[in-house]
C-alpha positions in Angstrom: 11.8 -27.2 31.5 11.0 -23.7 32.7 8.7 -21.7 30.5 6.8 -18.7 31.8 3.2 -18.7 30.8 2.1 -15.5 29.2 -0.7 -13.3 30.4 -3.4 -14.5 28.0 -2.7 -18.2 29.0 -2.7 -17.4 32.8 -5.9 -15.4 32.5 -7.7 -18.0 30.4 -6.7 -20.9 32.7 -7.6 -19.1 35.9 -11.0 -18.0 34.6 -11.9 -21.5 33.7 -10.5 -22.9 36.9 -12.4 -20.2 38.9 -15.7 -21.3 37.3 -14.8 -25.0 38.1 -14.0 -24.0 41.8 -17.3 -22.2 42.2 -19.3 -25.2 40.8 -17.3 -27.6 43.0 -18.0 -25.4 46.1 -21.7 -25.3 45.4 -21.8 -29.1 44.9 -19.9 -29.8 48.1 -22.0 -27.3 50.1 -25.5 -28.4 48.9 -24.6 -32.1 48.6 -24.1 -32.2 52.4 -27.7 -31.2 53.0 -29.0 -33.5 50.2 -27.1 -36.6 51.4 -27.2 -35.8 55.1 -29.1 -39.1 55.9 -26.7 -41.2 53.8 -23.6 -39.7 55.5 -21.6 -39.5 52.2 -19.6 -36.3 53.2 -19.2 -34.4 56.4 -20.3 -37.5 58.4 -17.7 -37.2 61.2 -17.7 -33.5 61.9 -20.8 -32.0 60.2 -20.6 -28.6 61.9 -17.0 -28.0 60.8 -17.8 -29.3 57.3 -20.7 -26.8 56.9 -18.5 -23.9 58.1 -15.6 -24.8 55.8 -17.8 -25.5 52.8 -19.7 -22.2 53.2 -16.5 -20.2 53.6 -15.0 -22.0 50.5 -18.2 -21.1 48.5 -17.9 -17.5 49.4 -14.2 -17.4 48.6 -14.8 -19.1 45.2 -17.4 -16.4 44.3 -15.0 -13.6 45.2 -12.1 -15.3 43.3 -14.2 -15.7 40.2 -15.2 -12.0 40.2 -11.6 -11.0 40.7 -10.3 -13.0 37.7 -13.2 -12.0 35.4 -12.9 -8.3 36.2 -9.2 -7.8 36.6 -7.3 -6.5 33.6 -3.9 -6.9 35.2 -1.7 -10.0 35.0 -2.2 -12.1 38.2 1.0 -12.4 40.2 2.5 -15.7 41.2 2.0 -15.0 44.9 -1.7 -14.4 44.4 -2.1 -17.6 42.4 -0.2 -19.6 44.9 -2.5 -18.2 47.7 -5.5 -19.3 45.6 -4.3 -22.9 45.3 -3.2 -22.9 48.9 -6.8 -22.1 49.9 -8.0 -24.9 47.7 -5.7 -27.4 49.3 -6.5 -26.3 52.8 -10.3 -26.2 52.2 -10.6 -29.6 50.4 -8.4 -31.4 52.9 -10.4 -29.9 55.9 -13.6 -31.1 54.2 -11.9 -34.5 53.6 -10.9 -34.7 57.3 -14.6 -34.0 58.3 -15.8 -36.7 55.9 -13.6 -39.6 57.0 -10.3 -39.0 55.1 -9.7 -41.0 51.9 -13.1 -42.9 52.1 -14.9 -39.8 50.8 -12.5 -39.5 47.7 -12.2 -35.7 48.3 -8.4 -35.7 48.2 -8.5 -36.8 44.6 -10.1 -33.4 43.7 -6.7 -31.8 44.4 -5.4 -33.3 41.1 -7.4 -30.6 39.3 -6.0 -27.9 41.4 -2.4 -29.2 40.9 -3.0 -29.4 37.2 -4.1 -25.7 37.1 -1.1 -24.7 39.2 1.2 -26.5 36.9 -0.2 -24.5 33.9 0.0 -21.1 35.6 2.8 -21.2 38.2 6.6 -21.6 37.9 7.9 -25.1 38.5 9.1 -24.3 42.0 5.7 -23.1 43.2 3.6 -25.8 41.4 5.8 -28.5 43.0 5.3 -26.7 46.3 1.5 -27.1 45.9 2.0 -30.8 45.1 4.2 -31.2 48.2 1.7 -29.4 50.4 -1.1 -31.6 49.1 0.9 -34.7 49.8 1.8 -33.6 53.3 -1.8 -32.7 54.2 -3.0 -36.1 52.8 -0.4 -38.0 55.0 -1.3 -35.8 58.0 -5.0 -36.5 57.5 -4.3 -40.2 57.4 -2.1 -39.9 60.5 -4.8 -38.0 62.4 -7.5 -40.6 61.6 -5.2 -43.4 62.6 -4.5 -41.8 66.0 -8.1 -40.8 66.7 -10.1 -43.7 65.3 -7.5 -46.4 65.1 -8.0 -47.0 61.4 -6.0 -49.4 59.3 -2.4 -48.5 58.5 -3.2 -49.2 54.9 -4.5 -45.7 54.9 -0.9 -44.5 54.8 -0.3 -46.6 51.6 -3.3 -45.0 50.0 -2.1 -41.5 51.1 1.4 -42.3 49.7 0.0 -43.4 46.4 -2.2 -40.3 46.3 1.0 -38.2 46.9 2.7 -40.0 44.0 -0.3 -39.1 41.8 0.0 -35.5 42.8 3.7 -35.2 41.9 3.1 -37.2 38.7 0.3 -35.0 37.7 2.3 -31.8 38.4 5.3 -33.0 36.4 3.3 -34.3 33.4 1.0 -31.3 33.2 4.0 -29.0 33.7 5.8 -30.7 30.8 2.8 -30.6 28.5 2.0 -27.0 29.4 5.6 -26.1 28.6 5.4 -27.7 25.2 2.1 -26.0 24.4 3.4 -22.7 25.6 6.6 -23.0 23.5 4.5 -24.0 20.4 2.2 -21.0 21.1 5.1 -18.6 21.4 6.6 -20.0 18.3 3.3 -19.6 16.4 3.0 -16.1 17.7 6.5 -15.2 16.6 5.8 -16.7 13.2 2.5 -14.8 12.9 4.3 -11.6 13.8 7.0 -12.3 11.2 4.4 -13.1 8.5 2.5 -9.9 9.3 5.7 -7.9 9.2 6.7 -9.5 5.9 3.3 -8.9 4.5 3.4 -5.2 5.4 6.9 -4.9 3.9 5.7 -6.7 0.7 2.6 -4.5 0.6 4.7 -1.3 1.0 7.1 -2.5 -1.8 4.2 -3.3 -4.1 2.5 0.1 -3.5 5.8 2.0 -4.1 6.7 0.1 -7.3 6.6 2.1 -10.5 5.3 -1.1 -12.3 1.6 -1.5 -12.0 0.5 -4.7 -10.2 -3.1 -5.9 -10.6 -4.7 -9.1 -9.2 -8.1 -9.8 -10.8 -10.5 -12.6 -11.7 -11.2 -13.6 -15.2 -14.5 -11.7 -15.0 -12.5 -8.5 -14.4 -13.2 -7.9 -10.7 -10.1 -6.4 -9.2 -8.9 -8.0 -5.9 -5.6 -6.0 -5.5 -3.9 -3.2 -7.2 -1.2 -0.7 -6.3 -1.1 3.0 -6.8 0.9 2.8 -10.0 -1.7 0.5 -11.6 -4.5 2.7 -10.5 -2.7 5.6 -12.0 -2.0 3.9 -15.3 -5.5 2.4 -15.6 -7.3 5.6 -14.5 -9.0 3.8 -11.6 -9.7 5.6 -8.3 -7.1 4.1 -6.0 -8.2 2.2 -2.8 -6.1 0.1 -0.4 -8.9 -2.5 -0.2 -10.8 -2.3 -3.6 -14.4 -3.3 -3.5 -16.5 -3.9 -6.6 -13.8 -2.5 -8.9 -13.5 -3.8 -12.4 -10.6 -3.7 -14.9 -10.9 -1.9 -18.3 -12.5 -4.0 -21.1 -9.1 -4.6 -22.8 -7.7 -6.3 -19.8 -10.8 -8.4 -19.3 -10.6 -9.6 -22.9 -6.9 -10.4 -22.4 -7.7 -12.4 -19.3 -10.6 -14.3 -20.9 -8.3 -15.9 -23.4 -7.2 -18.3 -20.7 -3.5 -18.2 -21.2 -0.5 -16.1 -20.3 0.2 -13.2 -22.6 2.4 -10.2 -23.2 0.8 -7.4 -25.3 0.8 -3.7 -25.8 -2.6 -2.1 -25.5 -3.9 1.5 -25.6 -6.5 2.5 -23.2 -9.4 4.6 -24.5 -9.8 6.5 -21.2 -6.2 7.8 -21.1 -4.7 7.2 -24.5 -1.6 5.7 -23.0 0.2 2.7 -24.5 0.7 0.1 -21.8 2.8 -3.1 -21.9 0.8 -5.9 -20.2 2.3 -9.1 -18.9 -0.4 -11.5 -17.8 0.0 -14.8 -15.9 -2.4 -17.1 -14.3 -1.8 -18.0 -10.6 -3.6 -21.4 -10.7 -2.8 -23.2 -14.0 -5.6 -25.7 -13.3 -8.5 -23.3 -12.9 -7.0 -20.1 -14.4 -9.4 -18.1 -12.4 -7.1 -15.5 -10.9 -4.8 -13.4 -13.1 -1.7 -11.4 -12.1 -0.9 -8.5 -14.4 2.3 -6.4 -14.6 1.6 -3.1 -16.3 4.4 -0.9 -17.6 4.1 2.5 -19.3 6.1 2.1 -22.5 6.8 5.8 -22.5 10.1 5.0 -20.7 11.0 2.7 -23.6 10.0 5.4 -26.0 12.1 7.8 -24.0 15.2 5.6 -24.3 14.5 5.1 -28.0 14.1 8.9 -28.3 17.5 9.5 -26.7 19.1 7.1 -29.2 17.3 8.8 -32.0 18.4 12.2 -30.9 21.9 11.0 -30.5 22.0 9.7 -34.1 20.3 12.9 -35.3 22.9 14.9 -33.4 25.8 13.2 -35.0 24.2 13.6 -38.4 23.2 17.2 -38.0 26.5 18.2 -36.5 28.3 16.8 -39.5 26.2 18.6 -42.1 25.3 21.8 -40.2 28.6 23.5 -41.1 28.3 22.5 -44.8 24.7 23.8 -45.1 24.8 26.9 -43.0 27.9 28.4 -44.6 26.5 28.3 -48.2 23.1 29.4 -46.9 24.6 32.4 -45.1 26.5 33.3 -48.3 23.2 33.1 -50.3 21.3 35.2 -47.8 24.1 37.8 -47.6 24.4 38.0 -51.4 20.6 38.5 -51.7 20.8 41.3 -49.2 23.6 43.0 -51.1 21.8 42.5 -54.4 18.6 44.0 -52.9 20.5 47.3 -52.3 20.8 47.8 -56.1 18.4 50.6 -57.0 18.2 49.5 -60.7 16.3 46.3 -60.0 12.8 46.0 -61.3 9.8 44.8 -59.3 10.1 41.2 -60.5 13.7 40.9 -59.5 13.0 42.3 -56.1 10.2 39.8 -55.6 12.6 37.0 -56.5 15.1 38.4 -54.0 12.4 38.4 -51.3 11.7 34.7 -52.1 15.4 33.9 -51.7 15.7 35.8 -48.4 12.5 34.3 -46.9 13.5 30.8 -47.8 17.0 31.3 -46.5 15.5 32.5 -43.2 13.2 29.5 -43.2 16.1 27.1 -43.9 18.1 28.7 -41.1 15.2 28.2 -38.7 14.9 24.5 -39.7 18.7 24.0 -39.0 18.4 25.7 -35.6 15.5 23.5 -34.5 17.3 20.4 -35.7 20.4 21.4 -33.8 18.4 22.1 -30.7 16.9 18.6 -30.8 20.1 16.9 -31.8 22.1 18.3 -28.9 20.0 15.9 -26.8 20.7 17.7 -23.6 19.2 15.5 -20.8 16.5 17.2 -18.8 17.4 18.5 -15.3 14.2 18.1 -13.4 13.3 20.3 -10.5 10.3 20.3 -8.2 8.4 23.6 -8.3 4.9 25.0 -8.1 3.1 24.8 -11.4 0.9 27.8 -10.7 3.8 30.1 -9.8 5.8 28.9 -12.9 2.9 29.7 -15.2 2.4 33.2 -13.7 6.1 33.9 -14.2 5.9 32.6 -17.8 3.0 34.9 -18.6 4.9 37.9 -17.1 8.1 37.2 -19.0 6.7 36.1 -22.4 7.1 38.7 -25.2 6.3 38.7 -28.9 5.8 41.3 -31.6 2.0 41.2 -31.1 2.2 41.6 -27.3 -0.3 44.4 -27.3 -2.8 42.2 -29.2 -2.3 39.1 -26.9 -3.9 38.2 -23.6 -2.4 35.4 -21.4 -4.4 34.2 -18.4 -4.0 31.4 -15.8 -7.0 29.6 -14.2 -7.3 26.8 -11.8 -5.1 28.5 -9.1 -6.6 26.3 -6.4 -4.3 23.6 -7.5 -1.3 23.7 -5.0 0.7 20.7 -6.3 4.1 20.6 -7.8 5.7 19.1 -10.9 9.1 17.5 -11.4 10.4 18.6 -14.8 13.1 20.7 -16.4 11.8 24.3 -16.0 13.8 25.6 -19.1 12.5 22.8 -21.3 8.9 23.4 -20.0 9.3 27.1 -20.9 10.3 26.1 -24.4 7.2 23.8 -24.7 4.9 26.6 -23.5 6.6 29.2 -25.7 6.1 27.1 -28.9 2.5 26.3 -28.1 1.8 30.0 -27.2 3.5 31.3 -30.4 1.5 28.9 -32.5 -1.8 29.9 -30.9 -1.0 33.7 -31.1 0.0 33.5 -34.7 -3.2 31.6 -35.8 -5.5 33.6 -33.6 -4.2 37.0 -34.8 -4.4 35.8 -38.4 -8.0 34.9 -38.0 -9.4 37.5 -35.6 -6.8 40.3 -35.3 -6.2 39.5 -31.6 -5.2 36.4 -29.5 -6.3 35.1 -26.1 -4.3 32.2 -24.5 -5.6 30.4 -21.5 -3.6 28.1 -19.2 -6.2 25.9 -17.4 -4.8 23.8 -14.5 -6.7 20.8 -13.4 -6.1 17.6 -11.3 -5.8 14.2 -12.7 -8.8 11.9 -11.9 -6.7 8.9 -10.8 -4.0 10.1 -8.4 -4.0 13.9 -8.4 -1.4 14.4 -11.0 -1.3 17.9 -12.6 -2.7 18.7 -16.0 -2.4 21.9 -18.0 -4.6 22.8 -21.0 -3.2 25.5 -23.4 -6.3 27.0 -25.1 -6.1 29.6 -27.9 -8.8 31.5 -29.7 -7.6 30.5 -33.1 -9.7 28.6 -35.8 -8.2 25.3 -34.7 -6.8 22.4 -36.7 -8.7 20.4 -39.3 -9.8 17.1 -37.9 -8.1 15.2 -40.7 -4.7 16.6 -39.6 -5.1 15.8 -35.9 -2.9 12.7 -36.1 -0.2 14.4 -38.1 0.5 17.6 -36.3 3.3 16.2 -34.2 5.1 14.7 -37.3 8.4 16.4 -38.3 8.1 18.9 -41.1 4.3 18.7 -41.2 2.8 22.2 -41.5 -0.3 23.8 -42.9 1.4 27.1 -43.6 3.6 28.0 -46.5 6.1 29.8 -44.2 6.2 27.2 -41.5 8.9 24.6 -41.1 6.8 21.9 -39.3 9.2 21.4 -36.4 7.7 23.4 -33.6 5.1 20.9 -32.4 7.5 18.0 -33.1 10.1 19.7 -30.9 7.4 20.1 -28.2 6.6 16.4 -28.3 10.2 15.4 -28.1 10.8 17.6 -25.1 7.6 16.3 -23.5 8.8 12.7 -23.9 12.1 13.6 -22.3 10.3 15.1 -19.3 7.6 12.4 -19.0 4.8 14.7 -20.1 2.0 13.4 -22.3 1.0 15.9 -24.9 -2.2 15.6 -26.9 -4.5 17.8 -29.0 -8.3 18.1 -28.9 -11.0 20.5 -29.8 -12.9 22.1 -27.0 -16.7 22.3 -26.6 -16.6 25.7 -28.4 -14.3 24.3 -31.1 -11.3 26.1 -29.7 -7.8 24.5 -29.9 -6.7 22.8 -26.8 -3.2 21.3 -26.2 -3.2 19.2 -23.1 0.0 18.6 -21.1 -0.4 15.6 -18.7 2.5 15.7 -16.1 3.9 12.7 -14.5 3.3 12.2 -10.8 6.1 14.0 -8.9 6.8 10.9 -6.8 6.9 8.4 -9.6 8.0 8.2 -13.2 4.6 7.4 -14.7 1.9 9.5 -16.3 -0.7 11.1 -14.1 -3.5 9.8 -16.1 
C-alpha cells in the first residue's frame, strides 16, 4: 500500500524524531563517562566510541535545528540520509560496545519506524535492509576477531526479522492513518464548501431567516430578515435581540404561523416559527415573509375584476354623461336664463366633470398594466420631475429636492412613479394654496436604517389632514373636499403596491403633511425598512 505522507505529517514526525535523536545522542555520549568503570557501552573500543558519539551528538543538534526552522517540505533524499546516518552511527557504537550484548542495535527499531512513516515503501525497506546487513556484518566481525559464539548470527538474524516486521507493520498502519486523515480532510473541505454555499443561499434568500433563543437573543439572521425586522445587519450577530412580538411568539413554546405588524416599520409580516429541539424548545427557527407580495397578487386579481367591470359599464355611463354635459353647455348659451338657472347649469357641468374624472381614474386602475421596472438614479429622476411638472398655479409653487448625497438607485416603473409623485404634488399644492396662497413642496431623500434602501418624504406646506382621518385617506372615494372624487391617494397606494413601495402618511415636527415612500431594496423584492 503506497500512500505518500503529506507535508504536515512528515514535518511533525521528523520534529518529534529529531528531539528523540538528540536525547538519545546525549544519553549515549554522557553515559559512557558515567558508566566507564562498569564497561556497559564502549568497552571494546572506547576511543572510537567517544569520537562517534560526539559526532552523532553534533549531527543530532544540527538536524533538530534544520527540521524546526525549515518551512519547506523535506525531500525523500534528505530524510533517507538522516536515517542512514542513524544506522551507521548506532551500529558503529554497537560495534565498539561488543555487538548485541549492549542492546544498541535494538534502537534502530525506532529509526525504522520513523522511516516507515515518512519515506516511500522502497526507501523505508532499504533502511530496514541496511540495518539488517550492518547487524549481520557486526556479528561476523566479532566472530572473526574475538571468536564469539555463532549464536550471535541467530540473534542478528532475529533482529533483522524484527527490523523488516517493524517496517512493514508501521508502514501499513501509517498508510491507514494517512488515508483516514486525507479522507477526513476531504470531508472537512466538502463540509466547509457546503456550509459556505448554504450561507450564501440563506443570505440571498428573499425570505427572512432568523435563528434565536426563546429569550430573543439572535444567533443567526440573513440580510432579508435584518431588512424586514429593521435590525442592523451583521454576518456574526453579537448581543442582538429580536423585536418583542417575536419574543412573545417564541415564549409560547410551540410552533406557530401568524401575521404580525412591527411597530418600528409598520410592515405586516407572516411568521412561521418552529423549534429545532422538540425536547428543550430552546432554539427557534423563524421564516419571515413580507405579505406585501401576497397583497400584490390579490391587488392584481382585484384590478383585473375591476377592469372587467369598469370596461363593461364605462361605455354605458360615459355616453349619457357626455350627452348631459354637452346639453348643459348648449343650454348655458341661452341668454334668457336667469341667475338660478345658470347656477343649476354650473352644478350639472361641475358634477359631470367630476363623474368623468372618476371614470377616468377607475379605468386607469382597471387596465392593470403591469409595472415595467427600471433601475435609475432617484436624485436625477426627482430633479427631472421638478423641471417637467406643470400646473395652473406654477408661479405660486416651489419644488425642491434635498438629500442629494444619496447616490443609490431604485428599481421601479418610472412612469408609474411619476404618476404617484404627480398625485401627491397636486394634492399638496391644492391644499397649500387654498390655505396660504402659495405652495412649497419638498422631496427629502434619506437612507433606510436597516440595509440602505432609499426613502422619499413628500412634504407640503398645507394645513395637513385631521388625525381622525389618517387611517382613511387611502380608502377609495374618501375625500374631505366637496369637489374631490377620493381616488387620487387610493390610486397612489395601488401603484405603490404594484411597484413594491410602502406609502404612509404622518405629520412632521412642524405639523406639516408628510407622505413617505419607502422603496424596496433594488436587489431584492422586499421593503427597505
